N, C-alpha and C positions, 0 to 999 in steps of 0.2 A: 504494500500500500504506500502510495506517495506520502511524503511528509506533510504536504499542504491539504490533503484530503481528510475529511472527518470520517469516523467509523461508520456513520449512517450512510455515507456515500459509496461504501465499498460493496460492489455487487456480489463479489465472491462470498463475503461474509453473510449477505442476505440469503444467498442460495444455501449455504451451509446451515444457517439458522432454520431455513424452511425444511431442510432434510431432517434436522434434529427434532423439530416440532412435529413433523409428519410421523416420524418413528415413535414419538411419544404418544400420539393419538392412536397409533396402531394397537396399543395395549387395550384401549377401549373396544376396538373392533374385535380383537381376539377374545376378550372377556364375553362380549355379546354372543359371538359365534359359538363358543364352547359352553356357554350357559344353556344353550338349547337342549343339550343332553346332560346337563348338570355335571359336567366334568367327570363323566362316567369312568374314564380310564385315566390313570395318573400321568401318562406322558402328555396329556393335553395341558398340563400346567407348565411344562417346559417353555413353550413359546410365550406364554403369559409372563412368566418371571423374567425371561430374556427381554421382552419388550418393555418391561418396567425398569430393568437395570441398564440397558443399552443407552437410553437418552442421558442418564446420569453420568455414565462414563464419557459419552461424547461431550457433555457440557463441561466436565472437568478439562478435557482436552481442548475444547474451544477457548475456555478462559485462559488456560496455560499458554495456548498458542497465540492468541490475539493480544492479551494484556500482560502475560508473563514473559513473553519473548521466547517461549519454547515451541517453535513451529514443528519440530520433530515429534513432540509429544502428541500434538493434534493429528499429525499424519499417522503415527504408529497406533494410536488408539482407534483411529478410523479404520485402519486395516484390521485391527483386532476385532472390532465390532462387526465389520463386514464379513470376515471369515467365520466368525462365530455364528452370524446369521445364516450363512450357507450351511454350516454344520447342523444348526437347529432345524432348518428347513429340510435337510436331507434325512435327518433321523426321524422326523415326524411322519 
């Protein structure tokens, strides 16, 4: 980000914030979808717990990357959450 630009003018930051919020609201969708059968099988909780934890992890990375100066933390935590999402989706 250029030194003369404000944080709210950073398009990349807005896209990343959109992805983070979208992932956070996914937990509501998963809860509604799995409530139909009342979480009959225990593996149905795995995507729910993941979708609750992933936005928190990404938020830590976003704050560390944007305001803490640790860009690599944001990238690495993004990769971690992304690969974990693939593993959760593959196992479900």
